[in-house]
C-alpha positions in Angstrom: 33.6 26.4 -0.9 34.8 23.4 1.0 32.5 23.5 3.7 29.6 23.7 1.4 30.8 20.8 -0.2 31.6 18.7 3.2 28.1 19.6 4.0 26.8 18.2 0.9 28.8 15.1 1.2 27.8 14.6 4.9 24.1 15.1 3.8 24.1 12.3 1.0 25.7 10.1 3.3 23.1 10.6 6.0 20.5 10.1 3.5 22.1 7.0 2.4 22.3 5.4 6.0 19.2 6.7 7.1 15.9 5.1 7.9 14.5 4.2 4.6 11.2 6.4 5.7 13.0 8.9 4.1 13.4 7.3 0.8 10.3 5.4 1.0 7.2 7.5 2.3 4.2 5.1 1.0 2.7 3.9 -2.2 -0.8 3.1 -2.0 -4.1 2.6 -4.3 -7.3 4.8 -4.4 -10.5 3.5 -6.4 -14.3 3.6 -5.6 -15.0 0.6 -3.1 -17.7 -0.3 -5.5 -18.2 -0.5 -8.9 -20.9 -1.7 -11.7 -20.5 -4.5 -14.1 -19.6 -3.1 -17.7 -18.2 0.0 -16.5 -14.6 1.2 -16.5 -13.3 1.2 -12.5 -10.5 3.8 -12.4 -7.5 3.3 -10.5 -5.2 5.6 -9.1 -1.5 4.9 -7.6 -0.3 7.4 -5.4 3.2 8.1 -3.9 3.9 10.1 -0.9 3.2 10.8 2.9 -0.3 10.6 3.1 -0.7 12.1 6.8 0.6 15.8 5.4 -1.2 15.2 2.2 2.0 15.5 0.6 1.7 13.5 -3.0 4.9 13.1 -4.6 4.5 14.3 -8.7 5.0 11.3 -11.0 7.8 12.5 -12.8 10.1 12.7 -9.3 9.3 9.2 -7.9 12.9 8.0 -6.7 14.8 4.9 -8.6 12.3 2.7 -10.6 9.2 2.9 -8.2 7.3 3.7 -11.7 7.7 0.2 -12.9 5.2 -1.9 -10.2 3.1 -4.4 -11.0 -0.5 -4.0 -11.0 -3.0 -7.2 -11.3 -6.8 -7.1 -10.7 -8.2 -10.3 -9.6 -11.8 -11.4 -10.3 -14.2 -12.9 -7.7 -13.9 -16.1 -9.5 -9.6 -15.9 -9.3 -9.0 -14.9 -13.0 -6.0 -12.6 -13.0 -5.6 -9.3 -15.2 -2.2 -7.1 -15.6 -3.4 -3.5 -15.7 -1.0 -1.1 -17.2 -0.9 2.2 -15.7 -0.5 5.9 -17.3 1.4 8.5 -15.7 -0.4 11.4 -15.1 1.1 14.7 -13.1 0.4 13.1 -9.4 -0.4 9.9 -9.8 -0.6 6.7 -12.1 -3.8 5.6 -13.6 -5.4 2.6 -14.9 -8.9 0.9 -15.6 -10.6 -2.1 -15.9 -14.0 -3.4 -16.8 -15.7 -6.0 -14.2 -17.5 -8.4 -15.8 -19.0 -10.2 -12.9 -20.7 -9.6 -9.5 -18.4 -10.1 -6.6 -15.0 -8.5 -4.9 -12.6 -7.7 -6.9 -8.8 -7.3 -5.8 -6.3 -5.0 -6.9 -2.9 -5.7 -6.2 0.4 -3.4 -6.8 3.9 -4.9 -5.8 7.4 -3.5 -6.5 10.8 -4.3 -5.0 12.8 -1.0 -5.7 16.0 -1.5 -7.8 18.2 0.2 -5.9 19.4 -0.8 -1.9 19.1 2.3 0.3 21.8 1.9 3.1 21.7 -1.5 4.1 17.9 -1.9 2.8 15.8 -3.5 -0.2 12.8 -1.6 0.0 9.6 -3.6 -0.9 6.5 -2.3 -1.6 2.8 -3.6 -1.3 -0.6 -2.0 -1.6 -4.0 -3.5 -2.8 -7.8 -2.3 -2.9 -11.3 -4.2 -3.1 -14.2 -3.2 -5.4 -17.7 -4.5 -4.8 -19.9 -5.6 -7.7 -23.2 -6.5 -7.3 -24.1 -7.6 -3.9 -22.3 -11.3 -4.0 -19.6 -11.6 -1.7 -17.8 -13.9 -3.7 -13.8 -13.0 -3.4 -14.0 -10.8 -0.5 -11.4 -12.5 1.4 -7.6 -11.8 2.4 -6.5 -14.7 0.6 -7.4 -13.1 -2.5 -4.0 -11.1 -2.3 -0.7 -13.0 -2.9 1.6 -10.1 -1.9 3.6 -11.3 1.0 2.6 -8.7 3.1 -0.9 -7.4 3.2 -4.0 -5.7 4.8 -7.5 -6.1 4.1 -10.9 -5.6 5.5 -14.4 -7.0 4.7 -16.0 -4.1 5.7 -14.6 -1.7 3.4 -17.8 -1.2 1.0 -19.9 -0.4 4.0 -17.3 1.7 5.8 -19.2 4.3 7.8 -18.3 7.1 10.5 -18.6 5.7 14.1 -19.3 2.3 13.1 -16.0 -0.4 13.8 -14.3 -1.3 10.9 -12.4 -4.8 11.3 -9.1 -5.2 9.7 -6.5 -8.1 8.9 -2.9 -8.3 8.5 -1.3 -11.0 6.8 2.3 -12.0 6.2 3.9 -14.5 4.2 0.0 -16.0 3.8 -0.6 -16.3 7.4 -2.0 -13.7 10.3 0.3 -11.2 11.5 0.1 -11.9 14.9 1.3 -9.1 17.6 2.1 -6.6 14.7 2.0 -2.6 14.8 -0.7 -1.7 12.6 -0.7 2.4 11.7 -4.3 3.9 10.9 -3.8 7.5 9.2 -7.1 9.5 9.9 -8.3 12.0 6.7 -7.0 15.0 8.8 -3.6 13.5 9.5 -4.4 12.1 13.1 -2.4 8.7 13.4 -2.9 5.9 15.7 -1.0 2.9 16.1 -2.7 -0.7 17.1 -1.4 -4.1 17.8 -3.0 -6.8 16.3 -4.1 -9.8 17.9 -3.6 -13.5 18.2 -5.8 -13.7 14.6 -3.9 -10.8 13.0 -7.0 -8.5 13.1 -7.7 -4.5 14.6 -10.7 -2.8 14.7 -11.1 1.0 15.0 -13.9 3.3 15.0 -13.7 6.3 12.3 -14.4 9.6 14.1 -14.5 11.8 11.2 -15.8 10.7 7.5 -13.3 10.5 4.9 -10.2 8.8 3.7 -8.3 6.5 6.0 -5.2 4.5 5.3 -4.2 1.4 7.0 -0.2 0.7 6.9 1.8 -2.2 8.1 5.3 -2.0 7.8 7.9 -5.1 8.8 11.6 -5.1 8.7 13.0 -8.5 8.0 16.5 -9.5 8.8 17.8 -11.0 5.9 21.2 -10.7 4.1 21.8 -10.7 0.4 22.5 -9.0 -2.6 20.2 -7.3 -4.7 21.2 -5.9 -8.2 24.8 -6.1 -7.2 24.6 -4.5 -4.0 24.7 -6.1 -0.1 21.7 -5.7 2.0 21.5 -6.5 5.5 17.4 -6.1 6.0 14.4 -6.1 3.8 12.0 -3.5 4.6 8.4 -4.4 3.5 5.0 -2.2 3.6 1.8 -2.7 2.7 -1.2 -0.2 2.5 -4.8 -0.3 2.3 -7.3 2.3 1.8 -10.5 2.8 3.5 -13.5 5.4 2.5 -15.6 6.4 4.9 -18.9 7.7 4.6 
């Protein structure tokens, strides 16, 4: 009995000091890349391991992750807060476009609990093209501290180059590691150039995930617990035809 108890305590200790990847997985938005004025657009928020197609049931999301904020920004910069409803494997929300251009959907959440010595900060976004207008199709529409964006998302095609921009604190994220995950779980790590850009040509059709994670060395206190680092992740889904 003592041996089992010791093993349980040891496992818990290791979990608390381990990399946030154990806890963090990824939080991401899925929606159609195009929408229609006057028609409700579905927004889904998932949590899990995208590369393994491992989706965590909404009832098992850790800490206060379910309390994420979700905002849609219209092409004319009007912001609307969305309310998401828990389904079995995701949270779901809707908005109805009323103008032509590109809408930006932004998710953000700083986790209440500090894990080990890290504060966890999740960010995700998606863009929806309505009509043929390019108004609003810009990375700056997303005000999150860390973000990923592509002007090509609405026209993404197999074997055609897709350009992606990474931003941190409103500036180009230069020489940063950006991960691209293919629909079959294949992963590739790319380094952004001096403009904070990467590009890739998708081999297969389907959903690709772009992830940008950054760990800031910053000590502080969060909800009564000290931390030494802030782990930040941005996700962006690209559907390739």
